[in-house]
C-alpha positions in Angstrom: 0.0 0.0 0.0 1.3 3.4 -0.9 2.4 5.7 2.0 -0.2 8.2 3.2 0.0 11.5 1.3 -2.2 13.8 3.4 -2.2 17.5 2.9 -3.6 19.4 5.9 -3.6 22.5 8.1 -4.9 23.5 11.5 -6.8 26.8 11.2 -8.5 27.1 14.6 -6.6 26.6 17.9 -5.8 28.5 21.2 -3.6 31.5 20.8 0.1 30.4 21.2 -1.2 26.9 21.9 -1.8 27.9 25.5 -4.7 25.7 26.5 -7.5 27.5 28.4 -9.0 26.2 31.6 -12.3 25.5 29.8 -13.1 23.3 26.8 -11.7 24.7 23.5 -11.9 24.1 19.8 -9.3 22.9 17.4 -10.3 22.7 13.7 -8.7 22.3 10.2 -8.8 20.2 7.1 -7.1 17.1 5.6 -7.3 15.9 2.1 -5.5 13.5 -0.2 -5.6 12.7 -3.9 -6.1 9.0 -3.2 -7.3 8.6 0.4 -10.6 9.4 2.0 -10.8 10.9 5.6 -13.1 8.5 7.4 -12.6 9.7 11.0 -10.4 12.0 13.1 -8.7 11.6 16.5 -6.7 14.0 18.6 -4.4 13.3 21.6 -3.9 15.9 24.3 -1.0 14.4 26.1 -2.1 10.8 26.6 -5.8 11.5 26.5 -7.7 10.6 23.2 -10.5 12.7 21.8 -12.8 11.7 18.9 -13.7 14.6 16.5 -16.1 15.6 13.8 -14.8 14.5 10.4 -16.4 15.2 7.1 -17.2 18.9 7.1 -17.5 20.6 3.6 -14.4 22.4 2.5 -14.8 22.9 -1.2 -11.8 25.2 -1.5 -9.4 22.6 -0.1 -11.1 19.6 -1.8 -10.7 21.3 -5.2 -7.1 22.3 -4.4 -6.0 18.7 -3.5 -8.4 16.4 -5.4 -9.4 18.7 -8.3 -13.1 18.8 -7.4 -15.2 19.7 -4.4 -17.5 17.3 -2.7 -17.4 14.1 -0.7 -15.4 12.9 1.1 -15.4 16.3 2.7 -12.1 17.5 4.1 -13.0 19.6 7.2 -12.6 18.4 10.8 -13.0 19.8 14.3 -12.4 18.8 17.9 -13.8 20.0 21.2 -10.9 19.3 23.6 -11.0 19.3 27.4 -8.0 20.7 29.3 -5.7 17.9 30.5 -3.4 18.4 33.5 0.3 18.0 32.5 -0.4 17.6 28.7 2.7 18.9 26.8 1.6 18.3 23.2 -1.3 17.8 20.9 -1.3 15.3 18.1 -4.0 14.8 15.4 -4.6 11.7 13.4 -6.8 10.9 10.4 -8.2 7.5 9.6 -8.5 6.5 5.9 -10.8 4.1 4.1 -8.4 1.3 4.7 -8.7 1.7 8.5 -5.2 3.1 8.8 -4.6 6.0 11.3 -2.0 8.5 10.2 -0.6 11.4 12.3 -0.9 14.6 10.3 -0.1 17.2 13.0 1.9 17.5 16.3 2.6 20.6 18.3 3.7 21.5 21.9 1.1 22.9 24.2 1.0 24.6 27.5 -1.7 23.2 29.9 -3.4 25.3 32.6 -1.9 24.7 36.0 -5.4 24.3 37.6 -6.6 21.6 35.1 -8.1 18.6 36.8 -6.7 15.2 35.9 -8.8 13.8 33.1 -11.1 11.1 34.4 -11.4 7.9 32.4 -14.9 7.8 30.9 -15.2 4.1 30.9 -13.1 1.0 31.5 -12.8 -1.8 29.0 -14.7 -5.0 30.0 -15.8 -8.3 28.5 -17.6 -6.3 25.7 -14.2 -5.1 24.5 -13.1 -8.6 23.7 -16.3 -9.3 21.7 -15.8 -6.0 19.8 -12.3 -7.1 19.0 -13.6 -10.4 17.7 -16.2 -8.6 15.6 -13.6 -6.2 14.2 -11.2 -9.0 13.2 -14.1 -10.8 11.5 -14.9 -7.6 9.6 -11.3 -6.6 8.8 -9.3 -9.9 8.7 -6.3 -8.2 7.1 -5.6 -6.0 10.2 -3.3 -7.1 12.9 -4.8 -8.2 16.2 -2.7 -5.6 18.0 -3.8 -2.7 15.7 -7.5 -3.6 16.2 -7.1 -4.1 19.9 -5.5 -0.7 20.4 -8.1 1.0 18.2 -11.0 -0.5 20.2 -9.5 0.4 23.6 -8.7 4.0 22.5 -12.2 4.4 21.2 -13.7 3.1 24.4 -11.8 5.5 26.6 -11.8 8.6 24.3 -13.7 11.7 24.9 -16.3 12.7 22.2 -19.0 15.3 21.7 -22.4 15.4 20.1 -24.1 18.2 18.2 -27.7 19.1 18.4 -29.6 21.8 16.4 -28.9 25.4 17.7 -30.6 28.6 16.9 -32.1 29.3 14.4 -32.6 25.6 14.0 -34.9 23.5 16.3 -35.2 19.7 16.3 -34.4 16.3 17.8 -32.8 13.0 16.8 -35.0 10.2 18.1 -34.2 6.7 19.2 -30.5 7.2 19.1 -28.3 6.4 22.1 -24.7 5.5 22.8 -25.6 2.0 21.8 -28.2 2.0 19.0 -30.1 -1.0 17.5 -29.1 -2.0 13.9 -31.2 -4.4 11.9 -29.7 -6.3 8.9 -26.7 -3.9 8.8 -29.0 -0.9 8.4 -29.7 2.0 10.8 -33.3 3.4 10.7 -32.9 7.1 11.4 -35.8 9.3 12.5 -36.3 12.7 14.0 -37.4 16.2 13.1 -35.7 19.6 12.4 -36.8 23.0 11.1 -35.4 26.5 10.7 -36.9 29.8 12.0 -36.0 31.9 8.9 -35.7 29.6 5.9 -37.2 26.5 4.5 -35.0 23.4 4.7 -35.0 21.9 1.2 -32.9 18.8 1.8 -31.3 16.7 4.6 -28.2 14.6 4.0 -26.8 12.0 6.3 -23.3 10.5 6.5 -22.1 7.4 8.2 -19.3 7.1 5.7 -17.8 10.4 4.5 -17.6 9.0 0.9 -21.3 8.3 0.7 -23.8 11.1 1.6 -27.3 9.7 1.7 -30.5 11.8 1.3 -33.1 11.5 4.0 -36.8 11.7 3.5 -37.8 15.2 4.9 -41.0 17.2 5.1 -43.1 14.5 6.8 -46.0 15.4 9.1 -45.0 16.4 12.6 -48.0 18.4 13.9 -46.8 18.7 17.5 -43.6 20.5 16.4 -45.7 23.0 14.5 -47.9 23.6 17.5 -45.1 23.9 20.1 -42.9 26.0 17.9 -45.2 28.2 15.7 -42.3 30.4 14.6 -40.6 27.6 12.7 -40.8 27.4 8.9 -42.7 24.3 8.0 -42.6 23.0 11.6 -45.7 20.9 11.1 -43.9 19.1 8.2 -40.4 18.8 9.8 -40.1 15.0 10.5 -37.4 13.0 8.6 -36.5 9.3 8.2 -33.9 7.3 6.5 -32.5 3.7 6.2 -28.7 3.9 6.2 -26.3 1.0 5.5 -23.7 0.6 8.2 -20.1 0.9 6.9 -18.3 -2.0 8.4 -14.7 -0.9 7.7 -15.1 2.4 9.6 -13.8 2.6 13.1 -16.3 2.6 16.0 -18.0 4.4 17.5 -19.5 5.6 14.3 -20.4 9.2 13.8 -23.8 10.0 12.3 -23.7 13.5 10.7 -26.8 15.2 9.3 -26.6 18.3 7.2 -29.5 20.6 6.3 -29.5 22.5 3.0 -31.4 25.8 3.2 -33.3 27.5 0.4 -30.4 29.9 0.0 -28.1 27.0 -0.8 -26.2 27.1 2.4 -25.4 23.8 4.1 -25.4 23.5 7.9 -24.5 20.7 10.2 -27.5 20.1 12.4 -26.7 16.7 14.1 -23.6 14.8 15.1 -24.2 11.6 17.1 -21.5 9.1 18.1 -22.9 5.6 18.7 -22.0 2.0 18.7 -24.2 -0.1 16.3 -25.7 -3.2 18.1 -26.9 -5.8 15.7 -30.3 -7.0 17.2 -31.6 -9.0 14.3 -30.7 -10.3 10.9 -27.7 -12.2 9.5 -25.5 -9.1 9.3 -21.8 -8.8 10.1 -21.4 -10.2 13.6 -19.1 -12.5 15.5 -17.0 -15.1 13.7 -17.8 -18.8 14.3 -16.7 -20.0 17.8 -13.0 -20.6 18.0 -11.0 -21.0 21.2 -7.8 -20.0 19.3 -9.4 -16.7 18.2 -10.6 -16.1 21.7 -7.1 -16.5 23.2 -5.6 -14.3 20.4 -8.1 -11.6 21.2 -7.6 -11.8 25.0 -3.8 -11.6 24.6 -4.0 -8.6 22.2 -6.2 -6.7 24.6 -3.9 -7.6 27.5 -0.9 -6.2 25.7 -2.7 -3.1 24.3 -4.1 -2.2 27.8 -0.6 -1.3 28.8 -0.5 1.6 26.3 -0.5 5.2 27.4 -3.9 6.7 27.8 -5.6 3.3 28.4 -6.5 2.2 31.9 -4.5 -0.9 32.9 -7.4 -3.3 33.1 -7.0 -6.8 34.3 -8.8 -8.8 31.6 -8.5 -12.1 33.5 -11.5 -11.2 35.6 -13.5 -10.6 32.4 -12.6 -13.8 30.5 -15.3 -16.2 31.9 -18.1 -13.8 31.0 -16.6 -13.0 27.6 -16.1 -16.7 26.9 -19.7 -17.5 27.7 -21.0 -14.6 25.7 -18.9 -15.6 22.6 -19.8 -19.2 22.9 -23.5 -18.5 23.0 -23.7 -15.7 20.5 -21.3 -17.0 17.8 -22.8 -18.5 14.7 -22.8 -22.3 14.5 -21.4 -23.6 11.3 -21.7 -27.0 9.6 -24.6 -29.5 9.7 -26.4 -30.0 12.9 -27.1 -33.5 14.2 -30.6 -34.8 13.5 -33.2 -33.4 15.9 -34.5 -35.9 18.4 -38.0 -37.3 18.4 -40.2 -38.6 21.2 -42.0 -42.0 21.4 -45.7 -41.9 20.8 -47.6 -40.5 23.8 -49.2 -42.7 26.4 -52.9 -43.4 26.4 -54.7 -40.1 25.9 -56.4 -38.4 28.8 -58.0 -35.0 29.2 -55.5 -32.3 30.0 -55.5 -28.8 31.3 -53.0 -26.7 29.3 -51.9 -23.1 30.1 -50.7 -21.1 27.1 -48.6 -18.1 27.9 -48.3 -15.2 25.4 -46.6 -11.8 25.6 -49.6 -10.0 24.3 -53.0 -10.5 22.6 -52.4 -8.4 19.5 -52.8 -9.2 15.8 -49.2 -10.5 15.5 -47.7 -13.7 14.2 -46.9 -15.4 17.5 -50.3 -14.7 19.2 -52.1 -15.8 16.1 -50.1 -19.0 16.0 -51.2 -19.5 19.6 -54.8 -18.8 18.8 -55.0 -21.6 16.2 -53.2 -23.8 18.6 -55.7 -23.0 21.4 -58.7 -23.5 19.1 -57.5 -27.0 18.2 -56.6 -28.0 21.8 -59.9 -26.8 23.2 -61.7 -29.0 20.7 -60.1 -32.1 22.1 -62.5 -34.1 24.3 -62.3 -33.1 27.9 -59.4 -30.7 27.4 -59.3 -27.3 29.2 -57.3 -24.4 27.7 -56.2 -21.4 29.7 -54.5 -18.4 28.1 -52.3 -16.1 30.2 -51.1 -12.7 29.0 -49.6 -9.6 30.7 -51.2 -7.4 28.1 -54.7 -7.1 26.8 -55.5 -6.9 23.1 -58.0 -7.5 20.3 -57.4 -11.2 20.2 -58.8 -11.7 23.7 -62.3 -12.2 22.3 -61.1 -14.5 19.6 -59.4 -16.8 22.3 -62.7 -16.8 24.2 -64.7 -17.8 21.2 -62.1 -20.5 20.5 -63.0 -22.1 23.9 -60.2 -20.9 26.0 -60.4 -18.9 29.3 -58.2 -15.7 29.2 -56.5 -14.2 32.2 -54.5 -11.0 32.5 -51.7 -11.0 35.0 -49.1 -8.5 36.2 -45.9 -9.9 34.6 -44.5 -7.1 32.4 -41.7 -6.4 34.9 -40.5 -10.0 34.9 -38.2 -10.0 31.8 -36.2 -7.0 32.9 -36.1 -7.7 36.6 -32.8 -6.2 38.0 -31.8 -9.2 40.2 -32.6 -12.9 40.5 -34.2 -12.1 43.8 -36.6 -9.6 42.3 -37.4 -12.0 39.5 -38.1 -14.9 41.9 -40.3 -12.7 44.1 -42.5 -11.7 41.2 -42.6 -15.3 40.0 -43.8 -16.5 43.4 -46.5 -13.8 43.5 -47.8 -15.1 40.2 -47.5 -18.7 41.3 -49.7 -17.9 44.3 -52.7 -16.9 42.1 -55.5 -19.5 41.6 -55.6 -21.8 38.6 -52.1 -23.2 38.5 -52.7 -26.3 40.5 -55.0 -27.8 37.8 -52.5 -27.1 35.0 -50.9 -30.2 33.5 -48.6 -28.4 31.1 -47.4 -24.8 30.7 -46.6 -23.6 27.2 -44.5 -20.5 26.8 -44.7 -18.9 23.3 -41.7 -17.0 22.0 -38.5 -15.8 23.8 -40.4 -12.9 25.4 -42.5 -15.3 27.4 -39.4 -17.2 28.7 -40.4 -16.4 32.3 -43.3 -18.9 32.0 -40.7 -21.7 31.8 -39.2 -20.5 35.1 -42.7 -20.4 36.6 -43.3 -24.0 35.5 -40.1 -25.1 37.1 -41.1 -23.3 40.3 -44.5 -25.0 40.3 -42.9 -28.4 39.3 -44.9 -28.5 36.2 -43.7 -29.8 32.8 -43.3 -27.1 30.2 -43.1 -26.5 26.4 -41.0 -23.6 25.2 -41.9 -22.5 21.6 -39.1 -20.5 20.1 -40.0 -18.8 16.8 -37.0 -16.4 16.7 -34.1 -17.1 14.3 -31.6 -15.0 16.4 -30.1 -16.0 19.7 -31.2 -14.4 23.0 -28.1 -12.3 23.3 -28.7 -10.6 20.0 -32.5 -10.4 20.4 -32.4 -8.8 23.8 -29.1 -6.9 23.4 -30.5 -3.4 24.1 -33.6 -4.5 26.1 -32.2 -6.6 28.9 -29.1 -6.5 31.1 -26.7 -9.5 30.9 -28.1 -11.0 34.1 -31.6 -11.0 32.6 -30.4 -12.5 29.4 -28.8 -15.2 31.5 -32.3 -16.0 32.8 -33.6 -16.3 29.2 -30.8 -18.7 28.4 -31.5 -20.8 31.5 -35.1 -21.2 30.4 -33.8 -23.4 27.5 -32.3 -25.8 30.1 -35.4 -25.7 32.4 -37.9 -26.4 29.7 -39.1 -30.0 29.4 -39.1 -29.5 25.6 -37.9 -26.6 23.5 -39.8 -26.6 20.2 -38.6 -24.9 17.0 -40.7 -24.5 13.9 -37.7 -24.7 11.7 -34.2 -26.3 11.9 -32.8 -22.8 11.1 -34.2 -21.5 14.3 -32.7 -24.4 16.2 -29.3 -23.5 14.8 -29.4 -20.0 16.4 -29.9 -21.5 19.8 -28.2 -24.9 19.5 -25.6 -24.3 22.2 -28.3 -24.0 24.8 -29.7 -27.5 24.3 -29.9 -29.4 27.6 -29.9 -33.2 27.8 -31.5 -33.5 24.3 -34.6 -31.4 25.1 -34.8 -29.7 21.6 -37.4 -30.7 19.1 -38.4 -29.5 15.6 -42.1 -29.4 14.9 -43.1 -27.1 12.0 -45.8 -24.5 12.0 -48.9 -25.1 9.9 -51.4 -23.6 7.5 -55.0 -24.6 7.0 -54.9 -26.1 3.5 -58.5 -27.1 3.5 -59.6 -23.5 4.3 -57.4 -22.1 1.5 -58.8 -24.5 -1.0 -62.3 -23.8 0.1 -61.6 -20.0 -0.2 -60.2 -20.4 -3.8 -63.2 -22.6 -4.8 -65.8 -20.1 -3.5 -64.3 -16.8 -4.7 -64.2 -15.8 -8.3 -60.6 -14.7 -9.0 -61.5 -12.4 -11.9 -64.2 -10.7 -9.8 -61.7 -10.2 -7.0 -59.2 -8.7 -9.3 -61.9 -6.2 -10.6 -62.8 -5.3 -7.0 -59.1 -4.5 -6.3 -58.9 -2.5 -9.5 -56.4 -4.8 -11.2 -56.5 -4.9 -15.0 -57.5 -8.3 -16.3 -54.4 -8.5 -18.6 -51.9 -7.3 -15.8 -49.2 -9.4 -14.3 -49.7 -9.0 -10.6 -46.8 -9.3 -8.2 -47.8 -9.4 -4.5 -45.6 -8.8 -1.5 -47.7 -9.6 1.6 -46.7 -9.0 5.2 -46.1 -6.2 7.7 -43.9 -3.3 6.5 -40.7 -4.1 8.4 -37.0 -3.9 7.6 -36.7 -7.7 8.1 -39.3 -8.2 5.4 -37.0 -6.4 3.0 -39.6 -4.3 1.1 -36.8 -1.8 0.3 -35.0 -4.6 -1.6 -38.3 -5.5 -3.4 -38.6 -1.9 -4.5 -35.0 -1.8 -5.7 -35.7 -5.0 -7.7 -38.8 -3.4 -9.3 -36.6 -0.5 -10.5 -34.3 -3.0 -12.2 -37.2 -5.2 -13.5 -39.3 -2.5 -15.2 -37.1 -2.0 -18.3 -37.1 -5.8 -18.9 -40.9 -6.0 -18.9 -41.4 -3.1 -21.4 -43.7 -4.1 -24.2 -45.3 -7.0 -22.4 -48.5 -7.1 -20.2 -48.6 -4.2 -17.7 -47.1 -5.2 -14.3 -48.8 -4.3 -11.1 -47.0 -4.5 -7.8 -48.9 -4.9 -4.5 -47.2 -4.1 -1.2 -49.7 -5.3 1.4 -49.2 -4.6 5.1 -49.1 -0.9 5.8 -49.9 0.1 9.3 -51.7 3.2 10.6 -49.8 5.9 12.4 -46.3 7.1 12.2 -43.9 4.5 10.6 -40.5 5.7 9.6 -39.8 2.6 7.5 -43.0 3.0 5.6 -42.1 6.7 5.0 -38.8 5.5 3.4 -40.7 3.1 1.2 -43.3 5.8 0.2 -40.4 8.1 -0.8 -38.9 5.4 -2.9 -42.3 4.7 -4.5 -42.6 8.4 -5.4 -39.4 8.3 -7.4 -40.2 5.1 -9.3 -41.9 6.8 -12.2 -43.9 4.8 -14.6 -44.5 1.9 -12.2 -47.9 0.8 -10.9 -47.0 0.1 -7.3 -49.7 0.1 -4.7 -49.2 0.4 -1.0 -52.1 -1.5 0.7 -53.1 -1.3 4.3 -53.1 -4.4 6.6 -56.1 -6.5 5.9 -58.2 -9.1 7.8 -58.7 -10.9 4.5 -55.1 -11.4 3.1 -56.4 -14.4 1.1 -57.9 -12.1 -1.5 -54.5 -10.8 -2.4 -53.0 -14.3 -2.7 -55.9 -15.3 -4.8 -55.7 -12.2 -7.1 -51.9 -12.4 -7.6 -50.0 -14.1 -10.3 -46.6 -14.1 -8.7 -45.8 -13.9 -5.0 -42.6 -12.3 -3.8 -40.9 -12.7 -0.5 -37.8 -10.5 -0.1 -37.3 -11.2 3.6 -33.9 -10.9 5.2 -34.9 -13.3 8.1 -37.6 -15.8 8.4 -38.0 -18.9 10.5 -40.8 -20.6 8.6 -42.9 -17.9 6.9 -46.6 -18.6 6.8 -47.1 -16.3 3.8 -44.8 -18.4 1.6 -46.7 -21.5 2.6 -50.1 -19.8 1.9 -48.8 -18.6 -1.5 -47.8 -22.1 -2.4 -51.2 -23.5 -1.2 -52.9 -21.0 -3.5 -50.8 -22.3 -6.4 -48.9 -19.0 -7.0 -45.6 -18.8 -8.7 -43.1 -17.9 -6.0 -40.0 -15.8 -5.9 -38.3 -15.8 -2.5 -35.0 -15.2 -0.7 -33.4 -18.4 0.6 -32.9 -17.3 4.2 -33.2 -19.4 7.4 -36.1 -21.8 7.2 -37.4 -21.0 3.6 -35.2 -23.7 2.0 -36.9 -26.1 4.5 -40.2 -25.2 2.8 -39.3 -25.1 -0.9 -36.4 -26.1 -3.2 -35.2 -24.4 -6.4 -37.5 -26.9 -8.2 -40.5 -25.4 -6.4 -39.7 -21.6 -6.5 -37.1 -19.1 -7.7 -34.8 -18.8 -4.6 -32.3 -15.9 -4.4 -29.8 -14.6 -1.8 -31.1 -11.9 0.6 -30.4 -8.2 0.0 -29.6 -8.8 -3.7 -31.9 -6.6 -5.8 -30.3 -7.7 -9.1 -30.9 -11.4 -8.4 -34.4 -10.7 -7.1 -35.3 -8.8 -10.3 -33.9 -11.6 -12.5 -36.0 -14.2 -10.6 -39.1 -12.0 -10.9 -38.5 -11.8 -14.7 -38.0 -15.5 -14.9 -41.3 -16.1 -13.1 -43.0 -13.7 -15.4 -41.7 -15.5 -18.5 -42.8 -18.9 -17.0 -46.3 -17.4 -16.5 -46.4 -16.1 -20.1 -45.3 -19.5 -21.5 -47.9 -21.3 -19.4 -45.2 -23.1 -17.3 -46.7 -23.5 -13.8 -44.7 -26.6 -12.9 -42.9 -24.9 -10.1 -46.2 -23.7 -8.6 -47.7 -27.2 -8.8 -44.7 -28.7 -7.1 -44.8 -26.0 -4.4 -48.4 -26.7 -3.7 -47.6 -30.4 -3.3 -44.6 -29.6 -1.1 -46.5 -27.5 1.4 -49.2 -30.2 1.8 -46.9 -31.6 4.5 -47.5 -28.4 6.6 -51.3 -28.9 6.6 -52.8 -28.1 10.0 -54.8 -31.4 9.7 -51.4 -33.2 9.8 -49.4 -31.0 12.1 -51.8 -29.9 14.9 -52.3 -33.5 16.1 -48.5 -33.9 16.3 -48.3 -30.7 18.5 -51.1 -32.0 20.7 -49.2 -35.4 20.9 -46.1 -33.5 22.1 -48.2 -31.9 24.9 -49.4 -35.4 25.9 -45.8 -36.7 25.9 -44.6 -33.7 28.0 -47.5 -34.1 30.4 -46.3 -37.6 31.3 -42.7 -36.4 32.1 -42.1 -35.7 35.8 -40.0 -32.5 36.2 -36.7 -32.7 38.0 
């Protein structure tokens, strides 16, 4: 690699480099013909400070690179006085992750400056961050990455919020911020008192400015601040890809462009991205060798100036456990165990525990389960929920009794003692003595397994999530509480996964062979009856779909994990390929009411897809009519355990284009559907074109094979097997 060739200057600094007793600014610029400034760091003595990098400096950008524009060359620091500091050093990080010193100068520190307090001490999380960094940047030396991480964890930094004449707020952003599928969903509001804001631009990587959707409704801002220009339409949103090569913590910068053309920085927020769902760039597969290398590198780097001399030996057990549980499991899993046929049937009392009673996937799964169990001769079904919701009446009509309990504080209980005290209070309420089996549905209801253990009742733990507990609860629960979630896997009589892909995410928690795979179901008979009694042509007319149109349907809640943004990107690539053929219509079914930043991003994309007939449709209680009316069903999900919508599309006989994530290959093979990698709009567009060609040529062989393939997921076949598992568990005496 060529040596760095930065050209730079410091333009703002204390007079004579005599540091004042209060915080002070240092600012300048750095540019290179070949290198991009990704981040900036200053050292005052042995104390590190993270700065603001990527400020527009068109004069210097033109001088060095021949043209203005990103990556912008300006930087600034807000430095705190440091007792005894004798020099200041400034470093720039380039796109290769390489830090280069560009400036060094002696300073005079104030005599009364207090010693700089260490903001935080490295802990077990430092080791996990090093493992993640090495996984992302394998070419970097362990020692380089270790020092970078420890410096960043102890460095001072600053944030910027809108100042007069701006007003606004950045929402749902903290020092640790949730990231889904390697994307950050940004939302907030900002307005100006004298001029209209015509554009907002966000940067996580100085090379790639990304426009935000701005001008969305925000009535309360207009009411509270009537002097703002367009205050009532000041909300913004954006879906930003995370740059993995950039050093952390990342710096989100948002610039506002005013109607006079002036560009102003309105937000700077330093944060650590925490992957809470999706495949994403995460830990490497578990390796004892890598763990030891990381621990040794941190031990050596912790002796460097400016870094607290932390004894990592005390942190190793917790870090080892976290790495072992959270690291992906590679290779084939052993076959899942099965149980012997249940003993002679007897009437049972089953308690089903759900986290809420809303129209959501997991409670709806439990509703169908409850309906079937309540129809068994002599069976009693009791449903427990800490939250009320619209499904309460549906459960009652299904033959189950519904009880609301005070349990919302259980998952996040601060200590084991507080958790146990609440559990005992719930256990003392009537109804538990008659229960034969307790069924906990989803990770959020894990506490019901602990309750069953306390009551010495057998339990079933249904886990639908395809991510491990440490990722799923990363920003919701403290490590002690996550430990209780993981213990529930060992305490449960049986842990049930609806797909082998879901088992993979939790496989290290299996206890004495208590994991089982039992797929979810669809009501094939109901679907066939619906198709037989509804005229497809009439339904298409009711939906305003042209008879000759090729209808692509994407059905499911608008969520980043459903990948609707990838679907829209694929449509943009597909449209030119379909020119001259039957008109395509694209249905996006699943829009919610109320404020939804992700939906706002999708609507903005729709507005720029000119010439396309794309319809955003609200959530519907009759989703079957969209399956029935469609020609081609598309699933662009980035994560799915065993998606019901794919099974339903197959049962309706639709041509299917889908990503091949998680449990989807357990449903369908490439002979049954067009399967493509996730987050690949080009491949998705190609597959949609291939499905369109097959339809035009009358080739429905894939659809016919898919319909046959999902017959094994018929409720008439699978619900009896789920009931048999309850019978088996009921006969097991808890330890």
